N, C-alpha and C positions, 0 to 999 in steps of 0.2 A: 588338279589331280587330287586323289583321295589321300587320306593320312597314310594308308598302307603303301600306296605307290610312292609317296614323297619321302616318308621317313622310315618305315619298317622294311620295305622290300630292298632298298639299297644295302642295308646291313646284312640281310639274309643272303643277298647275292654275293657280297664281298666275302662273307664267311664261307659260303658253299663253293664259290668259284676260286677261292684262294687255297683250296686244299691241295695236298701233294700230287694227286693224280692229274688235276688240272694244270698245275705248275709244270709237271713233266711234259704234258702235251704242248704247252706254250713254248718250252725250251726247244722241242723238236721242230715246231712249226716256224718259229721266227728266225731260225738259223740262216736262211738265204737273204735276209734283209741287208741292204747296203745303201750308202749314199744318203740322199735327202729323202726322208720318209714321212708319209702321212698315215696316221692311224685314225680310222673312222670307228666310232663306238668305243671311245676311250674308257668309259665306265669309271671305275675307281683306280685305274692305273696299275692293275695287276700284271700287265705285260712288261712294265719298265725294267725290272731286274733281268729280263731275258733277252734284251736287245744285244746283238753281237757288236763287237768293236768296229766292224765295217760301216756301221751307221754313223754318219757325221753330224746329223742334226735331224730333228723331228718336230712336226706339228701334230697335235692331237685334236680331234674334233668330237664334241659331244653335244647333243641338243639341250641337255639340262645338266646343272652342276650336281653331282652326287658326292656326298660325304666330303665337303670342301676341305676340311682340316686334314683329313687323312690323305686326300689327293695331293694337297700342297706338300705334305711331308714326303710323299713318295717322289714327287717331282724334284724336290731339293736333294734327295738322296740318289737320284738317277745319275749314272755315269756320263750322260750326254745332255746337251742343251735341249730343253723341252718347252715348247710354246703351246699353251692351251687355248683353243678357240671354241666358242660356243656357236653352234650352227647345225644345219640339217645336212645329212649326207645326200639327200635328193637335190640339193642346190649348193654345191661346194663353192665357197667364196675364194676360189683360187684361179689363177690364169691357166690357160691350156698348156699342156706339156711341162708342168711345173716340177713333178716329183720323179725320182728314180724308182721308188717303190711305194705302193699303198698296201696297208695291212688291215685285216679285220679278224677278230676272234669272237665267236659266239655273238655276232652282231646282225647279220643279214636276217636272222629269224625275227627281229623286232622292228626293223625299219619298215614303216608303212608301205612304201613303194620301193621294194628292193631292186626292181629292174631299173628304175630311174637312178638309184644310187650307183649301181654298177656301170651305167652309161657315163655317169659323172666320174667314176674311177677311171674309166678308159680315157676320158677327155683330159684329165689332169696328169696322166702318166706320160713321161717322155717316150719317144719312139724306142721300142724295145724294152720299155719299163715293165716291171713285174708287179702283179697283184698277188700277194701272199695271204692265204686264208686258212682258217680253222673254224669250221662251222658244224652245227648239228642240223639234221633235216630229214627229209623223206627217206624211209626205208626202201630198199630194193626187193624186200619180201612182200608180196601182195597182201598177205593177211595182216602183217604189221602196219603197212601203209593204210589199210582200211580202218584200223583202230586209231591210227594217228588222225585221220580225217574226222572220225566220230568224236574224238576227245579234244580236238583242237580248240573249239570254243571255250571249253573249261581251262585249257592250258593258257589261252590268251588272257583270261581273267587272273589266274594265279600268277602267271609270269609277266604281267603288266605289258601285254602286247606281243609276247613271244609266241611264235608259231612253230609247231613241231613237224609240219608236213610239207615244207618247201623243198623242192628238188634243186639243191644248190648248184650242181653242175649244169643243169639245164638253164638256170637263170644266168649264170656266168657266160655260157656260150651264146645265148640269145642276146646278151648285151653287147656282143661283138668282140669279146675277148677270146683269145686262144688258150685252151687248157693244155698246158705243157706237162703238168704232173698232177695226178689225182690219186689219193689213197682213200679207200672206203674201209671203215672198221667200226667195230662196236667198242665203245669206251668201257674198260673194265669197271665193274662195280656200279654202273649207271643203268637204270631201267632202259630197255631197248627202245621204248617209245620216244625217249629224249636223248638216247645215247648213240644214235646212228651218226657217225662222224664223216665229214668231208675235210680232208687236209690236202693242200696242194698249192700250185703256182699257175697263174694265168698271165698272159702277156699281150702286148698291143700289136704283135705282128703275127 
């Protein structure tokens, strides 16, 4: 990986995604979580302060270690037990029907094979388990979507693999999960090309 991707980008991501607007969205999205939870795309641990008391334990998964000192501090400060696992979301190292909930926030945009990851999410969820998500993706406005397609190659370079034009709801449904709740909205203060949000819950039934 380049110097930018390995050292500079994680700091920029942590600073940008740690702002008040993003924290407010995390608080709203993570409320339904409960029981034994897997978080894919842990990043730098910005979700940790927002996990509800109904979560009894969690495993976090990330393909590379980002800002290890800062992440360790956040794990120590977390109100719940956290186990950090290094691995790929396309090949989750867990047994079938292992978790009550799986969560991702601003993660599906970057996973190389998002469909494979979502099928793995379905596999490791218990019957009736919930996939809780907060993602950005393809606009439902055709003109905006066309610009997302045009600019996506540049976005992938700047965002270290981040795609702005993935239809998150379609990917979830095609992976065999049932969309129980979906909210589409434009995140305030964020350019529309990267601020088209998908927030919701999908299940295994």
